[in-house]
C-alpha positions as CSV (number, residue, x, y, z in Angstrom):
1,X,0.0,0.0,0.0
2,X,1.2,3.3,-1.0
3,X,0.5,5.6,2.1
4,X,1.9,8.8,0.9
5,X,-1.6,8.9,-1.1
6,X,-3.1,8.9,2.4
7,X,-4.2,12.4,3.1
8,X,-3.9,13.4,6.5
9,X,-6.0,15.5,8.5
10,X,-4.2,18.8,10.1
11,X,-3.4,17.1,13.4
12,X,0.5,18.3,14.1
13,X,0.8,15.6,16.9
14,X,0.2,13.0,14.6
15,X,1.6,14.4,11.2
16,X,5.2,14.4,12.4
17,X,4.9,10.8,14.0
18,X,2.2,8.6,12.6
19,X,2.0,9.5,8.9
20,X,6.0,8.5,8.1
21,X,5.2,5.3,10.3
22,X,1.4,4.5,9.4
23,X,2.4,0.9,7.9
24,X,4.5,0.2,10.9
25,X,2.7,1.8,13.8
26,X,0.4,-0.5,15.8
27,X,-3.2,-0.7,14.6
28,X,-4.5,0.0,17.8
29,X,-3.6,3.6,17.4
30,X,-5.5,3.8,14.1
31,X,-8.6,2.6,15.6
32,X,-8.4,4.8,18.5
33,X,-7.8,8.1,16.5
34,X,-8.9,7.6,13.0
35,X,-11.3,10.2,13.0
36,X,-8.6,12.9,13.8
37,X,-6.0,11.4,11.7
38,X,-7.9,10.6,8.0
39,X,-10.7,11.9,6.1
40,X,-13.9,9.4,5.5
41,X,-12.9,8.6,1.9
42,X,-9.7,6.8,3.3
43,X,-11.1,5.1,6.3
44,X,-12.2,2.0,4.4
45,X,-9.0,1.5,3.0
46,X,-7.0,1.8,6.2
47,X,-9.9,-0.3,8.2
48,X,-9.2,-3.2,6.1
49,X,-5.6,-2.8,6.2
50,X,-5.3,-2.4,9.9
51,X,-7.8,-4.9,10.8
52,X,-6.4,-7.6,8.7
53,X,-2.9,-6.9,9.2
54,X,-3.6,-7.1,13.0
55,X,-5.4,-10.5,13.1
56,X,-2.7,-11.9,10.8
57,X,0.1,-11.0,13.3
58,X,-2.0,-12.6,16.2
59,X,-2.6,-16.0,14.1
60,X,1.2,-15.8,13.4
61,X,2.0,-15.8,17.0
62,X,-0.4,-18.2,17.9
63,X,0.8,-20.6,15.5
64,X,3.8,-20.8,17.8
65,X,1.8,-21.8,20.7
66,X,-0.9,-23.8,19.2
67,X,-0.4,-24.5,15.8
68,X,-3.7,-25.6,14.9
69,X,-5.1,-22.0,15.6
70,X,-7.5,-20.9,14.4
71,X,-8.4,-23.9,12.5
72,X,-9.8,-26.1,15.5
73,X,-13.4,-26.1,15.8
74,X,-15.4,-25.3,18.8
75,X,-18.8,-24.7,19.6
76,X,-19.9,-21.3,21.1
77,X,-21.0,-23.1,24.1
78,X,-17.9,-24.8,24.8
79,X,-16.1,-21.8,24.4
80,X,-18.5,-20.1,26.4
81,X,-18.0,-22.3,29.3
82,X,-14.2,-22.2,29.2
83,X,-13.9,-18.5,29.5
84,X,-16.0,-18.1,32.5
85,X,-13.7,-19.8,34.7
86,X,-12.5,-17.2,37.3
87,X,-9.7,-19.7,39.3
88,X,-7.1,-21.4,37.0
89,X,-4.7,-23.8,38.2
90,X,-1.1,-23.2,37.0
91,X,-1.1,-26.4,34.6
92,X,-4.4,-25.6,32.9
93,X,-3.3,-21.8,32.2
94,X,-2.1,-22.3,28.7
95,X,-5.2,-24.6,27.8
96,X,-7.7,-21.8,29.3
97,X,-5.9,-18.7,27.7
98,X,-5.7,-20.8,24.4
99,X,-9.7,-20.8,24.8
100,X,-9.6,-17.1,25.4
101,X,-7.9,-16.5,22.0
102,X,-10.4,-18.6,20.2
103,X,-13.0,-16.1,21.8
104,X,-10.9,-13.3,20.6
105,X,-10.9,-14.5,16.9
106,X,-14.4,-15.0,16.8
107,X,-15.3,-11.7,18.3
108,X,-12.8,-10.1,16.2
109,X,-14.3,-11.2,13.0
110,X,-17.8,-10.3,14.2
111,X,-17.3,-7.0,14.8
112,X,-15.1,-6.4,11.8
113,X,-17.9,-7.9,9.7
114,X,-20.4,-5.7,11.6
115,X,-18.3,-2.7,10.7
116,X,-18.0,-3.5,7.1
117,X,-21.8,-4.1,6.8
118,X,-22.6,-0.9,8.5
119,X,-20.2,0.9,6.2
120,X,-22.0,-0.6,2.9
121,X,-25.4,1.1,4.4
122,X,-23.7,4.4,5.2
123,X,-23.1,7.4,2.9
124,X,-19.5,8.3,3.0
125,X,-20.2,11.8,4.3
126,X,-21.8,9.9,7.2
127,X,-19.5,7.4,8.3
128,X,-17.9,9.3,11.2
129,X,-21.3,10.3,12.4
130,X,-22.6,6.7,12.5
131,X,-22.7,5.8,16.0
132,X,-22.6,2.0,15.3
133,X,-19.4,2.5,13.4
134,X,-17.8,4.7,16.2
135,X,-18.9,2.1,18.9
136,X,-17.7,-1.0,17.3
137,X,-14.3,0.4,16.2
138,X,-14.0,1.2,19.8
139,X,-15.0,-2.4,20.6
140,X,-12.2,-3.6,18.1
141,X,-9.3,-1.3,19.6
142,X,-10.4,-2.7,22.9
143,X,-10.4,-6.4,21.6
144,X,-7.0,-5.5,20.3
145,X,-5.6,-4.2,23.7
146,X,-6.9,-7.5,25.4
147,X,-5.9,-9.9,23.0
148,X,-2.2,-8.4,22.9
149,X,-2.2,-8.7,26.8
150,X,-3.6,-12.0,26.9
151,X,-1.4,-13.5,24.3
152,X,1.7,-12.3,25.9
153,X,0.8,-14.4,29.1
154,X,0.2,-17.1,26.7
155,X,3.6,-16.7,25.3
156,X,5.5,-16.6,28.7
157,X,3.5,-19.3,30.0
158,X,4.7,-21.6,26.8
159,X,8.3,-20.2,27.5
160,X,8.1,-18.0,24.3
161,X,9.4,-14.3,24.5
162,X,6.7,-11.9,24.1
163,X,7.0,-9.8,21.1
164,X,5.1,-7.1,22.8
165,X,4.3,-6.1,26.7
166,X,1.1,-4.8,27.9
167,X,-0.2,-4.5,31.1
168,X,-3.7,-2.9,31.3
169,X,-5.6,-2.2,34.6
170,X,-7.8,-5.1,35.3
171,X,-10.0,-3.5,38.3
172,X,-12.2,-0.4,38.6
173,X,-13.1,1.3,41.9
174,X,-16.3,2.9,43.2
175,X,-15.1,6.6,42.4
176,X,-14.5,5.6,38.9
177,X,-18.0,4.2,38.5
178,X,-19.6,7.1,39.9
179,X,-17.8,9.6,37.6
180,X,-19.1,7.3,34.4
181,X,-22.6,7.5,36.0
182,X,-22.4,11.5,35.5
183,X,-21.1,11.3,32.0
184,X,-23.8,8.4,31.1
185,X,-26.6,10.5,32.6
186,X,-25.4,13.4,30.6
187,X,-25.8,11.3,27.3
188,X,-22.2,10.9,26.8
189,X,-20.7,7.4,26.4
190,X,-17.1,6.7,26.4
191,X,-16.8,3.4,24.6
192,X,-13.5,3.0,25.2
193,X,-14.1,3.4,29.0
194,X,-13.3,0.2,31.3
195,X,-16.6,1.1,33.2
196,X,-18.4,1.1,30.1
197,X,-17.6,-2.5,29.3
198,X,-18.0,-3.5,33.0
199,X,-21.9,-1.7,32.9
200,X,-22.6,-4.7,30.5
201,X,-22.2,-7.1,33.1
202,X,-25.1,-5.8,35.3
203,X,-27.1,-5.6,32.3
204,X,-26.4,-9.2,31.3
205,X,-27.3,-10.4,34.7
206,X,-30.6,-8.2,35.0
207,X,-31.7,-9.7,31.7
208,X,-31.4,-13.1,32.9
209,X,-33.1,-12.3,36.3
210,X,-36.0,-10.9,34.8
211,X,-36.3,-13.5,32.1
212,X,-36.1,-16.4,34.7
213,X,-38.6,-15.0,37.0
214,X,-41.2,-13.9,34.2
215,X,-40.4,-17.4,32.8
216,X,-41.3,-19.1,35.9
217,X,-44.2,-16.8,35.9
218,X,-43.7,-15.4,39.5
219,X,-45.6,-12.6,40.5
220,X,-45.3,-12.3,44.3
221,X,-43.6,-14.7,47.2
222,X,-45.0,-14.0,50.2
223,X,-44.7,-15.2,54.1
224,X,-47.9,-14.1,56.3
225,X,-49.0,-12.2,52.9
226,X,-45.8,-10.0,53.3
227,X,-43.5,-9.8,50.2
228,X,-39.9,-11.8,50.6
229,X,-36.9,-10.7,49.1
230,X,-35.5,-13.7,47.2
231,X,-31.9,-13.3,45.5
232,X,-31.9,-14.4,41.7
233,X,-29.1,-17.0,42.1
234,X,-31.6,-19.2,43.9
235,X,-34.0,-19.0,41.4
236,X,-31.0,-20.1,38.9
237,X,-30.1,-22.9,40.9
238,X,-33.7,-24.0,41.3
239,X,-34.1,-24.1,37.6
240,X,-30.5,-25.8,37.0
241,X,-32.0,-28.8,39.6
242,X,-35.3,-28.9,37.8
243,X,-35.8,-31.5,35.2
244,X,-39.4,-30.1,34.6
245,X,-38.1,-26.8,33.1
246,X,-36.4,-26.8,30.2
247,X,-34.2,-24.7,27.7
248,X,-33.9,-26.4,24.4
249,X,-31.3,-24.2,22.9
250,X,-29.2,-23.2,26.1
251,X,-27.3,-25.4,28.5
252,X,-28.7,-24.6,32.0
253,X,-25.1,-25.2,33.3
254,X,-23.5,-22.6,31.3
255,X,-26.7,-20.2,32.0
256,X,-25.7,-20.5,35.8
257,X,-21.9,-20.0,35.1
258,X,-22.8,-16.8,33.4
259,X,-24.8,-15.5,36.4
260,X,-22.3,-16.6,39.0
261,X,-19.6,-14.8,36.5
262,X,-21.5,-11.6,36.6
263,X,-21.8,-11.8,40.1
264,X,-18.0,-12.3,40.4
265,X,-17.4,-9.2,38.4
266,X,-20.2,-7.1,39.6
267,X,-19.1,-7.8,43.3
268,X,-15.2,-7.5,42.9
269,X,-14.9,-4.8,40.1
270,X,-12.6,-6.9,38.1
271,X,-12.7,-6.1,34.4
272,X,-13.9,-8.4,32.0
273,X,-11.9,-9.3,28.5
274,X,-14.0,-7.6,25.6
275,X,-14.5,-10.7,24.0
276,X,-16.4,-12.4,26.9
277,X,-19.3,-10.2,26.8
278,X,-19.6,-10.5,22.9
279,X,-19.5,-14.8,23.5
280,X,-21.9,-14.4,26.1
281,X,-24.6,-12.2,24.4
282,X,-24.5,-14.5,21.3
283,X,-25.0,-17.4,23.6
284,X,-27.7,-16.0,25.4
285,X,-29.6,-14.9,22.4
286,X,-32.0,-17.9,22.2
287,X,-33.1,-17.0,25.6
288,X,-34.8,-13.9,24.3
289,X,-35.7,-14.9,20.8
290,X,-39.0,-16.5,19.5
291,X,-39.6,-19.9,20.9
292,X,-41.3,-22.4,18.8
293,X,-42.9,-25.9,19.4
294,X,-45.0,-28.0,16.8
295,X,-48.1,-26.4,18.1
296,X,-47.1,-22.8,18.6
297,X,-44.7,-19.8,18.5
298,X,-43.9,-18.1,21.4
299,X,-42.6,-14.5,21.5
300,X,-41.0,-14.8,25.0
301,X,-38.2,-17.4,23.9
302,X,-37.0,-20.7,24.9
303,X,-37.9,-21.6,28.3
304,X,-40.4,-24.5,28.5
305,X,-42.8,-26.3,31.1
306,X,-45.3,-28.5,31.0
307,X,-48.9,-27.1,31.6
308,X,-50.0,-29.4,34.3
309,X,-46.5,-29.2,36.1
310,X,-47.0,-25.3,36.3
311,X,-50.7,-25.5,37.5
312,X,-50.2,-28.4,39.9
313,X,-46.7,-28.5,41.1
314,X,-44.3,-25.7,40.6
315,X,-45.4,-23.7,43.7
316,X,-44.8,-26.7,45.9
317,X,-41.7,-27.4,44.8
318,X,-40.2,-24.0,44.8
319,X,-41.5,-23.5,48.3
320,X,-40.1,-26.4,49.1
321,X,-36.6,-25.6,47.6
322,X,-36.8,-22.2,49.2
323,X,-37.2,-23.6,52.8
324,X,-34.0,-25.8,52.2
325,X,-32.6,-22.7,51.6
326,X,-33.5,-21.3,54.7
327,X,-36.0,-18.9,53.1
328,X,-39.4,-18.5,55.2
329,X,-41.9,-18.6,52.5
330,X,-45.7,-19.9,52.7
331,X,-47.2,-18.7,49.3
332,X,-46.2,-18.2,45.9
333,X,-48.6,-16.2,43.5
334,X,-47.9,-17.4,39.8
335,X,-49.1,-15.4,36.8
336,X,-52.3,-16.9,34.7
337,X,-49.7,-16.9,31.5
338,X,-45.9,-17.1,32.4
339,X,-43.5,-16.2,29.7
340,X,-42.4,-19.8,29.4
341,X,-43.9,-22.0,26.6
342,X,-46.5,-24.3,28.4
343,X,-46.6,-27.6,26.4
């Protein structure tokens, strides 16, 4: 590529440093600063160049660790299960980090293709005004940072000298979250901010909580006619242990793992890897899609129960389960029509 034909914007800080070395500089720099570096008509050219070049470099480095990368095929469920492990034994570290790189590969290609699709639909003069393109390029930049960090750990664990050293902060504090609330409430979204990605964990957990409770048709949980507060992890455990409640497109063990993983990040402030929320969101999508049986299509997705079980057994089994968990409950009010498919 002849980079001398790329017209740079009037940005003194970059003209002296960035332009002469545009083909050598880390692609992360481009995706973080493209709007101030180049004009819209050159964006797609450099986007393709830098996104392809970065992935090629990652694959080349990964093949020194795992020669089959990225050709070995894993299901989305299997990858999701592997990248949600919080505590890793030393002897399992290389395997786990390799799964993370497969998750990166999936997420990276997904985001790149989504950006390309959005560019095709967007007039040239509006590319930089497109919120989806701006958000996803920031996601891409974050994916690059996270993958470079994980890959260096993987290279070290495999006895290979890392090509680059990146140390990102992997913890957020209460002040940082509170500061982000002010921005968010004012309509300012900083897609590169660590708190932005951590906020997604809250939303994932809440979506699961509401879907599960509504799927079970729980309207109220009472003791002596007073509402009782029951934490959602108990409902997740109840579903996991119940053969009468089915998720045809989602493994209940993975669903419970996702929920516990969300709790871990929420309570510790640990910063997730960008590909984790992308993988999780794609895996959980059937839970929020149309559900279909031989007899009906249900707008509320894939939770299924036998009608007889819902009407005659669910309340008693749930009360018994809650009592075994130390919760004092004497009545559960169920909706006439839960979000679950009643077969």
